[in-house]
N, C-alpha and C positions, 0 to 999 in steps of 0.2 A: 403547589409546591409540596404539600403533605403527601400527595399521591406519588410524586416523583421520588420523595424520600423513602416511601414504602417500597418502591420498585428497587431502589439501591439496596435496601435492607434485605429484600428477598434474594437478590443476587448474591449477597454476602452469605445468607443462610444456606443457599444452595451451592456454595463454592466447591464442595466436593463433587457434586454433579457436574458443575462446569469444568472442573479439572479432568473428570472422566471423559467428557465430550472432547476436550482437547487431545487427550491421550488416544482416544479411539480414532479421531480424525487423522492423527499422525500414523497410527498403525494401519488403518485401512488404505491410506494413500500409497503406502509402499509395500503392501501385502503381496506376496508371490512375486516379488521383484528381486532379482539376483543381487543388484547393487543397493537396493533399499534406500536408506536415508541419503546415500551419496548423490542420488538424483537431484536433491535440493541444491547441490553445488554444481553438478555436471550440466544440468539444463541451462542455467544462465551463463556458465563458462563457455559452452558450445556456441551459444548465441553471441557472446562477446567475441569469440574467436572469429566467427563469420563477419561480423560488423567491423572488427578491427582490421581484418585483411582487406575488406572491400574499401573502407574509407581511409586507410593509412597507406595501402600499397597500390590500389587501383585508381580510385578517385583522388586520393592524396590530399586530405585536409592537412594544412600546415599547422599542426597543433603539437607542441612539445609534450612528450610522454602521453601520446594519444590514448594508449590503453587505459591509463589511470583516469584520464578525462572521461572516456567512454564508460568505464566501469562505475565510476561515481554517479554518473547520470542514470545508468541502467539500474543501479541498486536503489536509488530513490524512486525511479519510475515503477519498478516491479513491486515495491512495498505497497504502492497504492493500487496499481492495475490488477495484479494477481489477487490481492486481498478482496477487492470489491467484486471482481468477476466471480470468485468462488462463493462469497457470502451472500450474493444476490438470491441464490436458490436455497438458502439455509432453512427458511421456514417451510417452504413447499416440500423439501426433501425429508423433513422430519415431521410431516403432518400426522403420520400414524401415531407417534408418541404423544404429540400435542393433543390429539383427540382422546387418547386413552387415560392419561394421567395429568395432574396439574404440576407444571414446572414453570419457572419464569421463562417466557418465550424469548426474551432478549438473550438468554444464555446461548441460543443456537447461533445467531450471527456473531455474537461475541466470541464463542469458541472457535469459529472459523477464522476470525481475525487473529486471535491469539496463536492458533496453530500456524498460520502463515507467517506470523512475525518471528516465530522460532526459526523458520527457514531463512528469513531475511536477516536476522541477527548473525547467523552463520555466514551468510553472503557478505555482510559487513566485515566480519573477521577475515574473510578471504581477500577483500579489498585491501585491508591493512597488510596482508602478506604480500600482495602485489606492490604496495607502496615500498616495502622493504626491498623487494627484488629490483625495483626501478630506482632505488636510492632517493626516494622522496622523503624529505626530512619530516620528522614528527615534531609538531609544535604544540604549544599550549592551546591553540585554537581547536584542536581535536577534542578537547573537553566539552565543546559545544555539541558534539555528535550525539550523545545520549538525549539531550534536550530536543534536538532536531528530529531524532527518531521518534520521540514521544509525540511531537507535533504531527509527524506522518501517521502515527498510530491513531490519534483521535480524529484526524481528518478522514482517514480510511474508514474508521468505525462509523462515523456520522454518515458518510456516503453509503456504506453497507446497510445500515439500518433503514435508510430511505428506500434504497433499491429493493431490499427484502420485502418491505411493505407493498411497494408498487407491484412486485412480481407475483403477489398473491392474487391480484385482480387481473393483471396483464402478464400472462406467462411468457410472452415473447420478449419481455424486458431484459432477460438474461442475454439473449442474442443481440439485442439493441445495445446494451452496455458494452459487449465485446467489440462491436463495430465502432462505437464511439471512441473507445480506447485505441483501436487500431488507427483511426484517423488522427487522434490527438498526439499519438507518438511522433508523427512527422512534423507537427507544428509546436513541439516542445524541444528546447535545445538540449537534446541528449547526444545525438551523433555529431552535432555541430555547435559552435558557439554563436551567441547573438551578434558578436562582432563580425561574423562572416556574412551576415545578412545585409542587404541594402538598407540604408537609413530609413527609407519610407515605410518599410515593413515592420520595423522594430516596435512601434507603438502598439501593434496588434497583440504583442505578447502580454500586455497588461490585462488582457481579457482572458488569458489562459491561466487558471489557478495552479496547474501543475508546474508551470514555469517557476513559480516562487518556491516550491518545495525542492525542485531539482537544483536550483541555484543556491538555495540556503544550505543544502547538503554538500554541494560541490565546493563551495568557497573554503571551508575549513580543511577539507580533504585535499583538494587539488591546488588551490591558490594559497593555502596556508595563511588565511586571513579571515576576519569576521565578515559575514555576508553584508552587502550593502544594507543599511539600517531599514530602508523602505521595503526592500524585498523580504527581510527577516520579519518585520512587523506585519506585513500583509499575510505572510505564511502563518504566523502566530494567530492572527485574527481569523483566517480561514479555518484553521484547525479548531479553534474554540467555537466558531459559528456552526461549522459542520457538525460537530459533536452535539452541541446544544439543540440544533434543529432536528437532527436525526433522532436523538433521544426523545424529544418531545413528540415528534410525529409517531414514532413507534409506540410510545406509551399511550397516546390517544387512540391509536387504531387497533392495538393488540386484542382488545376485548371482542372485536368483530372478526378475528381471523377464522374462527370455526365456521362462520357462515359462508366463507368463500373457499375453504379447503374442501376438496372432493377427490 
């Protein structure tokens, strides 16, 4: 516990370095781009437009205000998927700096996660704009959204820390993570509701951790209600467990990073 406490103290001591990493991440991502930061909004909106047309006009899911239903699911999903996919290579991509100077190594995946969450907070604001356009009423349940976003953050950070550690030894893990997320997208209720599935398939959703986060986020936004207590508590537990496990694994392995970086 003392070692973990020292790790947190070091991150706080190097907070300016961490903020610089976040700033550089944002600048490099949109450097030499005509639209710059707008791509953080346009990319998911183009994706939303394609899915909304396909599943509301062609395949025709009978879901009221389908655009809001879809965007709420996509917002939750992208918070986790994009964050973990990018942060997986955070240590390998910064190995030159890690070899030259001493800095808290956890700052690198953490900066990736923080930079991505700035994009995702903007996407959440866009979701609220769409709610106004579609005359979705704002209720007190929306006050749950910051807490649920925080749960997404710690869940994503925990997964990112583990993936970053594994990626040092197995460089293919970044591609494997991307493939896994592609597969999980279609077994997570993002473009469809669980009620649309045959009864016999619904129990399988309890094995999918992303189901709990998508539903926890969607309920206060789309259904204007508190998430089912079981779904909310499982998401909360997964967020705490993911962060605790990721932090512990990263802390235990970081002293060996230099032996595997080349």
